[in-house]
C-alpha positions in Angstrom: 5.5 -22.7 3.2 4.1 -19.3 4.1 6.4 -16.3 3.7 6.1 -12.7 2.6 6.0 -12.3 -1.2 9.0 -11.2 -3.2 7.5 -7.9 -4.1 7.1 -6.9 -0.5 10.5 -8.1 0.4 12.0 -6.2 -2.6 10.1 -3.1 -1.6 11.5 -3.4 2.0 15.1 -3.7 0.6 14.6 -0.7 -1.8 13.1 1.4 1.0 16.0 0.5 3.4 18.5 1.4 0.7 16.8 4.7 0.0 16.7 5.6 3.7 20.4 4.5 4.0 21.3 6.7 1.1 19.5 9.7 2.6 21.2 9.1 5.9 24.6 8.9 4.2 23.9 12.1 2.3 23.0 13.8 5.5 26.4 12.8 7.0 28.4 13.8 3.9 26.6 17.2 3.3 28.5 19.8 5.3 25.3 21.9 5.7 23.7 19.2 7.8 24.1 19.4 11.5 25.4 16.4 13.5 22.1 16.2 15.4 20.1 16.1 12.2 22.4 13.5 10.7 22.1 11.4 13.8 18.3 11.6 13.7 18.4 10.7 10.0 20.2 7.5 10.9 17.3 6.2 12.9 15.0 5.7 9.9 17.4 3.3 8.0 17.9 1.3 11.1 14.2 0.8 11.6 13.9 0.0 7.9 16.5 -2.7 8.1 14.8 -4.2 11.2 11.4 -4.3 9.4 13.0 -5.8 6.3 14.8 -8.5 8.2 11.5 -9.4 9.8 10.0 -9.7 6.3 12.7 -12.1 5.3 12.7 -14.0 8.6 9.0 -14.9 8.7 8.4 -18.5 7.5 5.6 -20.8 8.5 5.3 -24.4 7.4 1.9 -25.9 6.9 1.5 -29.7 7.1 -0.9 -32.4 8.3 -0.1 -31.7 11.9 -0.6 -27.9 11.8 1.5 -24.8 11.5 5.0 -24.3 12.8 7.9 -21.9 12.1 9.0 -18.3 12.7 5.9 -16.3 13.3 5.9 -12.8 14.8 8.7 -12.7 17.4 9.7 -16.3 17.8 9.4 -20.0 17.0 5.8 -21.0 17.3 3.6 -24.0 16.6 -0.2 -24.3 16.1 -1.6 -27.8 15.8 -4.9 -28.1 13.9 -6.5 -29.5 17.0 -5.9 -26.2 18.8 -7.6 -24.2 16.0 -11.1 -23.2 17.2 -12.2 -21.5 14.0 -11.0 -19.7 10.9 -12.2 -16.4 9.6 -11.9 -15.5 5.9 -11.9 -11.9 5.0 -12.1 -9.9 1.8 -10.9 -6.3 2.1 -11.9 -3.4 -0.2 -12.4 0.3 -0.1 -15.6 2.3 -0.5 -14.8 6.0 -0.6 -12.3 6.5 2.2 -13.6 3.6 4.3 -11.8 0.3 4.4 -14.2 -2.6 4.7 -13.3 -6.1 5.9 -16.1 -8.4 4.7 -16.4 -12.0 6.1 -16.7 -14.5 3.2 -17.1 -18.2 3.0 -15.7 -18.7 -0.5 -12.0 -19.5 -0.3 -11.3 -18.1 -3.7 -12.6 -14.6 -2.5 -10.5 -14.6 0.7 -7.7 -12.0 1.0 -7.0 -12.6 4.7 -7.4 -15.6 6.9 -7.3 -15.6 10.7 -6.8 -18.8 12.6 -8.3 -18.5 16.1 -6.2 -20.5 18.6 -8.2 -21.9 21.4 -7.1 -20.0 24.5 -4.6 -17.9 22.6 -4.2 -15.1 20.0 -5.1 -15.4 16.4 -2.7 -16.2 13.6 -3.2 -13.8 10.7 -2.1 -14.3 7.1 -2.9 -12.5 3.9 -2.6 -12.9 0.1 0.6 -10.9 0.0 2.2 -14.1 1.3 3.3 -17.0 -0.9 1.6 -20.2 0.0 -1.6 -18.3 1.1 -3.9 -20.1 -1.4 -2.7 -23.5 -0.1 -3.4 -22.5 3.5 -6.9 -21.3 2.6 -7.6 -24.5 0.8 -6.4 -26.6 3.7 -8.5 -24.6 6.2 -11.6 -25.0 4.0 -10.9 -28.7 3.5 -10.8 -29.2 7.3 -14.1 -27.4 7.7 -12.8 -24.7 10.0 -14.4 -21.8 8.2 -17.1 -19.9 10.1 -17.6 -22.4 12.9 -18.7 -19.6 15.1 -21.9 -19.1 13.2 -23.4 -16.8 10.6 -23.1 -13.8 12.9 -19.6 -13.2 11.6 -20.9 -12.6 8.0 -21.2 -8.8 8.2 -19.0 -6.0 7.2 -17.2 -3.7 9.6 -19.4 -0.9 8.4 -22.6 -2.8 9.4 -21.1 -3.7 12.8 -20.2 -0.1 13.5 -23.6 1.1 12.4 -25.3 -1.4 14.8 -23.2 -0.2 17.6 -24.1 3.4 16.9 -27.8 2.6 16.7 -27.7 0.9 20.1 -26.0 3.8 21.8 -26.7 6.9 19.7 -25.9 9.3 22.5 -22.7 7.6 23.4 -19.8 10.1 23.7 -17.3 7.4 22.6 -19.5 6.7 19.5 -19.6 10.3 18.6 -15.9 10.7 19.1 -15.2 7.7 16.9 -17.4 9.1 14.1 -15.7 12.4 14.4 -12.2 10.8 14.1 -13.4 8.8 11.1 -14.7 12.0 9.4 -11.4 13.8 10.2 -9.3 10.9 8.8 -11.4 10.7 5.7 -11.2 14.5 5.1 -7.4 14.5 5.9 -6.7 11.7 3.5 -8.6 13.5 0.7 -6.8 16.8 1.4 -3.4 15.2 1.5 -3.9 13.2 -1.7 -5.4 16.2 -3.5 -2.4 18.3 -2.5 0.1 15.6 -3.6 -1.6 15.4 -7.0 -1.8 19.2 -7.4 1.9 19.6 -6.4 3.0 17.0 -9.0 0.8 18.5 -11.7 2.2 21.9 -11.1 5.8 20.6 -11.1 5.1 18.7 -14.3 3.6 21.8 -15.9 6.6 23.9 -14.9 8.9 21.3 -16.3 7.1 21.3 -19.7 6.6 25.1 -20.0 10.0 26.2 -18.8 12.4 23.3 -19.5 10.8 21.9 -22.6 9.6 25.3 -23.9 6.0 24.4 -24.5 4.1 27.5 -25.7 0.4 27.5 -26.4 -1.1 30.9 -26.0 2.0 33.0 -25.3 0.9 33.8 -21.8 3.0 31.9 -19.3 0.3 31.6 -16.6 -2.3 30.4 -19.1 0.1 27.9 -20.6 0.9 26.6 -17.2 -2.8 26.0 -16.4 -3.5 24.4 -19.8 -0.5 22.0 -19.5 -1.6 21.1 -15.9 -5.1 20.3 -17.2 -3.7 18.3 -20.0 -1.5 16.3 -17.7 -4.6 15.6 -15.5 -6.6 14.5 -18.6 -3.7 12.2 -19.6 -3.6 10.6 -16.2 -7.4 10.1 -16.3 -7.1 8.5 -19.7 -4.3 6.2 -18.7 -6.2 5.1 -15.6 -9.3 4.3 -17.6 -7.3 2.3 -20.2 -5.4 0.4 -17.5 -8.6 -0.3 -15.6 -10.3 -1.6 -18.7 -7.3 -3.9 -19.4 -7.2 -5.1 -15.8 -11.0 -5.8 -15.7 -10.4 -8.5 -18.3 -7.7 -10.2 -16.2 -8.6 -9.5 -12.6 -11.8 -9.4 -10.6 -12.2 -5.7 -9.6 -13.1 -5.1 -6.0 -16.6 -3.8 -5.2 -16.8 -0.1 -5.6 -13.5 0.1 -7.6 -10.8 2.6 -6.7 -11.7 5.5 -4.5 -10.9 9.1 -5.3 -8.2 9.2 -2.7 -6.5 6.1 -4.2 -6.9 7.5 -7.7 -5.2 10.8 -6.8 -2.4 9.0 -5.0 -1.8 6.7 -7.9 -1.9 9.7 -10.3 0.6 11.6 -8.2 2.9 8.5 -8.0 2.7 7.8 -11.7 3.4 11.4 -12.8 5.9 12.0 -10.0 7.8 8.8 -10.8 8.0 9.7 -14.5 9.3 13.1 -13.7 12.0 11.7 -11.4 13.0 9.1 -14.1 13.3 11.8 -16.7 15.4 14.0 -14.3 17.7 11.4 -12.8 18.3 8.7 -15.5 20.3 11.0 -17.8 22.3 12.1 -14.8 23.0 8.5 -13.8 24.0 7.6 -17.3 26.4 10.5 -17.4 28.1 9.3 -14.2 29.5 11.4 -11.4 30.4 11.3 -7.7 26.9 10.6 -6.6 26.0 8.0 -9.1 24.7 5.6 -6.5 22.3 8.2 -5.1 20.9 9.0 -8.5 20.4 5.3 -9.3 18.6 4.8 -6.0 16.3 7.7 -6.7 15.6 6.4 -10.2 14.8 2.9 -8.7 12.4 4.4 -6.2 10.8 6.4 -9.1 10.4 3.2 -11.1 8.7 1.6 -8.0 6.2 4.5 -7.9 5.4 4.1 -11.6 5.0 0.3 -11.2 2.8 0.6 -8.0 0.4 3.1 -9.8 0.1 0.9 -12.9 -0.4 -2.2 -10.8 -3.1 -0.5 -8.7 -5.1 0.7 -11.7 -4.8 -2.7 -13.4 -6.4 -4.3 -10.3 -9.0 -1.5 -9.9 -7.5 -0.2 -6.7 
């Protein structure tokens, strides 16, 4: 049985609850206008729809083929209608996501079943039952029936297209968009990490009363640098531990991923420190504080899990 894994479904439920809490807060808060509260209601509705789809998707794999709830309805795909299967391994090099065609079932992170005369059926390793599907596809000899030409990365395919048409306006436009996206992701992740470092430094120097030199500005900078060094050390330790248990993807974690994970880990810890005591003390908005604490715990877990897997 293929279905989305429990972590993704739990994340969908948590996100939907957080969005619902934000929407309810918008309706309760007298400072929020009716229009803004109404607009804030759209997000939890969409979150519930997506979460329901995560729970609804179930595909059974047997000797006849695949059948079950896939995409927007009940569908069936007999093995006789499968023209070929593509196995992909996805990893990140810098800010570029690369999908590499592989023949080893153990290295596959995605599988696409190409239906003869129809659209492809795509599954990935976030789904339970994925390993069994890949093993069945490999056993039936469906992998790479279309030839060795598929065994190239997306980077190589794009490079070939650019070499054939160097003066193409579309090619130049795509390269420009790629550079813009890469730069934008780096800027946003750096801003997120810097913001969390500054907030953490403020919390330690003002709330906790950390004093190093006697100068508030110098102390703030030193604490921020210390927090950055602590994040770097934690990431190195977790990566070393994870390397002994998981196969790290080629190239390891990118700088963008590292900064986002660092911001998530430190930000989650700050939120937990801020909201867990308030939740334990009780109050009128206990459920909101518990939801924020739960989302903070998910941020911490996501960062730790990513560094353990070298992502």
